[in-house]
BAVEXVO-967673 format. One record per residue (C-alpha): residue number from 1; x, y, z. Coordinates in Angstrom, 3 decimals. Example, Ala and Ser with C-alpha at 12.3 -4.5 7.8 and 13.67 -1.06 7.14 Angstrom:
REM BAVEXVO-967673
PT   nr         X         Y         Z
PT    1    12.300    -4.500     7.800
PT    2    13.670    -1.060     7.140
This chain:
REM BAVEXVO-967673
PT   nr         X         Y         Z
PT    1  -241.547  -222.716  -191.887
PT    2  -242.248  -219.619  -193.884
PT    3  -239.356  -217.955  -195.709
PT    4  -236.779  -219.880  -193.680
PT    5  -238.379  -219.034  -190.332
PT    6  -240.741  -220.855  -188.036
PT    7  -244.282  -219.498  -188.343
PT    8  -245.103  -216.848  -185.773
PT    9  -241.478  -216.088  -184.842
PT   10  -240.124  -212.753  -185.980
PT   11  -236.488  -212.427  -186.978
PT   12  -234.482  -210.154  -184.687
PT   13  -233.732  -206.741  -186.116
PT   14  -230.148  -206.417  -187.279
PT   15  -228.150  -203.549  -185.873
PT   16  -225.737  -201.539  -187.935
PT   17  -222.105  -202.663  -187.808
PT   18  -220.388  -201.417  -184.677
PT   19  -216.666  -202.187  -185.069
PT   20  -214.066  -200.091  -186.855
PT   21  -212.543  -201.424  -190.059
PT   22  -209.389  -202.453  -188.174
PT   23  -211.350  -204.163  -185.395
PT   24  -213.524  -205.960  -187.920
PT   25  -210.432  -207.257  -189.712
PT   26  -208.982  -208.631  -186.495
PT   27  -212.289  -210.265  -185.564
PT   28  -212.580  -211.844  -189.022
PT   29  -209.051  -213.259  -188.666
PT   30  -209.913  -214.673  -185.224
PT   31  -213.087  -216.453  -186.286
PT   32  -211.418  -217.777  -189.441
PT   33  -208.719  -219.366  -187.279
PT   34  -211.196  -220.764  -184.746
PT   35  -213.417  -222.418  -187.362
PT   36  -211.464  -222.723  -190.614
PT   37  -213.025  -223.931  -193.814
PT   38  -211.930  -227.279  -195.199
PT   39  -212.732  -229.582  -198.098
PT   40  -215.938  -230.790  -196.422
PT   41  -217.464  -227.592  -195.090
PT   42  -217.296  -223.813  -194.978
PT   43  -215.796  -222.077  -191.988
PT   44  -216.697  -219.097  -189.850
PT   45  -215.546  -216.624  -192.497
PT   46  -217.915  -218.068  -195.095
PT   47  -220.696  -218.176  -192.492
PT   48  -220.052  -214.462  -191.849
PT   49  -219.586  -215.020  -188.111
PT   50  -217.672  -211.750  -187.691
PT   51  -220.559  -209.829  -189.248
PT   52  -222.987  -211.511  -186.857
PT   53  -220.827  -210.607  -183.839
PT   54  -220.292  -207.062  -185.108
PT   55  -224.010  -206.466  -185.525
PT   56  -224.723  -208.005  -182.118
PT   57  -222.237  -205.564  -180.573
PT   58  -224.375  -202.764  -181.975
PT   59  -227.512  -204.281  -180.460
PT   60  -228.003  -207.057  -177.922
PT   61  -224.322  -207.155  -176.931
PT   62  -223.794  -203.381  -176.875
PT   63  -222.729  -203.579  -173.233
PT   64  -219.735  -205.697  -174.267
PT   65  -218.606  -203.319  -177.038
PT   66  -215.826  -201.649  -175.004
PT   67  -214.500  -205.010  -173.814
PT   68  -214.408  -206.326  -177.399
PT   69  -212.532  -203.241  -178.589
PT   70  -210.030  -203.512  -175.757
PT   71  -209.526  -207.233  -176.343
PT   72  -209.049  -206.852  -180.095
PT   73  -206.544  -204.019  -179.559
PT   74  -204.676  -206.047  -176.918
PT   75  -204.462  -209.089  -179.199
PT   76  -203.151  -206.974  -182.060
PT   77  -200.607  -205.232  -179.800
PT   78  -199.406  -208.614  -178.501
PT   79  -199.033  -209.969  -182.037
PT   80  -197.045  -206.914  -183.054
PT   81  -194.803  -207.040  -179.969
PT   82  -194.181  -210.786  -180.026
PT   83  -194.277  -211.621  -183.737
PT   84  -193.484  -208.284  -185.359
PT   85  -196.718  -208.131  -187.382
PT   86  -200.365  -207.282  -186.938
PT   87  -202.579  -210.263  -186.049
PT   88  -204.298  -210.247  -189.439
PT   89  -200.917  -210.639  -191.175
PT   90  -199.958  -213.755  -189.191
PT   91  -200.635  -217.286  -190.360
């Protein structure tokens, strides 16, 4: 390994963030709930999973960008309608 990478394998280029601030907040709340941190290990938030997904949506997963936006908006609308608060505000 050289610099954290296997020799001869180039790191993929990172795309610029693709999601809006609101969408990014919802995605961060989702990944934090899916893989929470605990006393033994960090979770998805600490691993910056939302950033990874966001950058992938600006690159390799660009074709899924509209679906992600629609899904994040639908989840937030459902949270607001059923629980009276935005998804990020819920426990």
